[in-house]
N, C-alpha and C positions, 0 to 999 in steps of 0.2 A: 479302349484300354481293356474293357471287359471280355470283348470279342477275344483280342490277342490272347487273353489270360485262358479264354475257354480255348484256344487252337493251342498253345503252350501244354493244356493238361490233358486234351485230346494225342498231341504228338510224343508227351512223356509214357502215356499209357502202352503206346504202340512202339515204342522205344525198348531194344532189344539189352539187356547186359554183355556189356564187351567185356570180354575175359581174355586173359594175355594166352597166348597158343602154348596148348598141351599142358595149361593149369590145371583140368581136370585130372592127366595122368600121373602128374609129379606132385607129392605134398608139397616138397620145397618149393615149387614158385608158387608167389602169390596171385591170385585172382584181378589184383589192380590190372588195369590194361597197359600194354607196352607194345607199339609199334613192332609186329617182324620184320626181323631185317635179314633173315635167311636166303638163300641164292634161290632155294627149290621151294620155297615156302609159298603151299596153295592157299594160305589167306592173304599173305602179303599178292598175291597175283590176281586175288579176287575171283576165284573160282566159284563155280556154282554148288552148292549144297556146303560150302564150306562156313567159318564162320563170320559173321558181319565185322567191319571195321567202322569207327567212329567216321561221319562225313558233316557234309554240312547241311544235307537236307534232314538231319536227326535236332539239329539245334533249335532253340525255342526264337521267338522274334526277337530281333535286336531290342524294341522298346522294354518289352517284358521281362529282360535276361536277367537275373538276380533279385528280382522283387520277390515278394511273400505271396502265397497262393489269391490274397486277397489286393495285391496289385500295391503294397507299401515296399518303402528301402528301410531295409534294417539298420540299425543304427546302434553300434557297441559302445557299451556304456561301462567305463571302467571307475568311474569316480560319482558320489551325489549331486557336486556341481556339473556335471554334465548333463545331467537331466532339465536343467532350466529348458523352457521353451521347447521342449517335444512334447507333441501328441501321439505321433503316429508309437506301433511298435518296437520296442526294444530286445539286445541281446547283450547279456551279462557278459562282459568277456571273461575268458578263462582262466586267465592270473589275478581275477579276485578273488580273494580269503573271504571265509565263511564270515565274517563279522561286517564287513563291510557289504557284503553280499546281501546281507539280512536289510540292514541300511536302504539300501538301493530298493529292495523289493518294498519294505515299508512305503517308501517315499513314492513308489510307482501306484501302491494301493491310495495312497492319499489323492496322487493326482489322477488316478481312473488311467494306468496307462499299462496296456498288455507288457508282459514279458515272455516272450514266445520260445524262449530254451527252459522255461518251468511250465508244466503242466498245472500243478495246484499249489499256486504261492503262499496259502493259508498253512497247508500240510509240510513243506518244505520249512518254512519258517519255525513249525514248533516242531520238527525232528532237529533242526539244528541248535536250537533253544535246549534242547532237551541234552543234547549232545554238551554241547557246552556248560550246563548245569551239572552234569556227570564228571565232566572232566574237574571242574572248580572242587565236586565232592571229594574225587580221588588225591588229589594233589593236597587237599586239606588234611584229609587222611594219613597222607604219605610224611606229611611234616608233622603232624602229631605223634606217629608214631617216632618220629626220629629225634622228637622232643622229648618224649617218655624213654628211651632209651638214652638220650644223655642224662636226662634226671636219674637214672636208675646206675650208671656209672658215676655220675659225682656221688651218688650215695657210698654207694662201692668204696669208692674210694676216701670219704670220709671216714665210713668204717674202717676201713682199713689204718689210714691214717691215725684215729681215735684207738685202736687195739696197741699199735706202736706206741704213742706216746704211755698208754698204760703199761707197757712192757716195761717202755722207759723208766718212770717214775716207780714201779715193781723195781728194776734192778736198782736205782738210788736208792731207795728204801732200804734195798737188802745191803749195799755197800754201806749206809749209814750205820745199821744195825752191825754189819762186821765191825768196823771203824770204832764204834761204841763199845762191843763187847773186848775189841783188843786194847781199848783205853781203861776198862774196867781190870780187866787180865793185869796188865801191866800197873795200874794202881796197888791193885793187891798185891804184887810181888815186891811194889818197893814198900 
């Protein structure tokens, strides 16, 4: 196995980067390899001094194809329960959220399992936890601000209502005074 991994490492070091035909000329063409299909294409005809095409000679030995540099087969983990009985290095799935990702990393630390797609697990976890704290604080601030606004609106409404009531009371008192004065005037006339 180690010999095959060594052979693969040497072969991959010699392997050229396979680019799409004319990718260096036109910006709109991606560099990802596509088989040339043109009738007069020099690359398709495999002429000398033209770009190389992928072929079986560049492939790694079948026994070690898809393995890591250490010779382990990577296991994609999406939940914490999938970690049971795993001893080899793992890869956390791309569709796993931050909270579950932190749980998986902590479980891996406990079981001393390597996570291949994260370089420094401690720093990664710390960054995520800091971001989550910051988010919680911003949400709390937003809710507090909203609550303050609602309180201010209530106070303004109450103040307005109390002013209206006072005005009504004043108007009622004035009406009563007018009626009393009218009664007095009428009584005097009699």
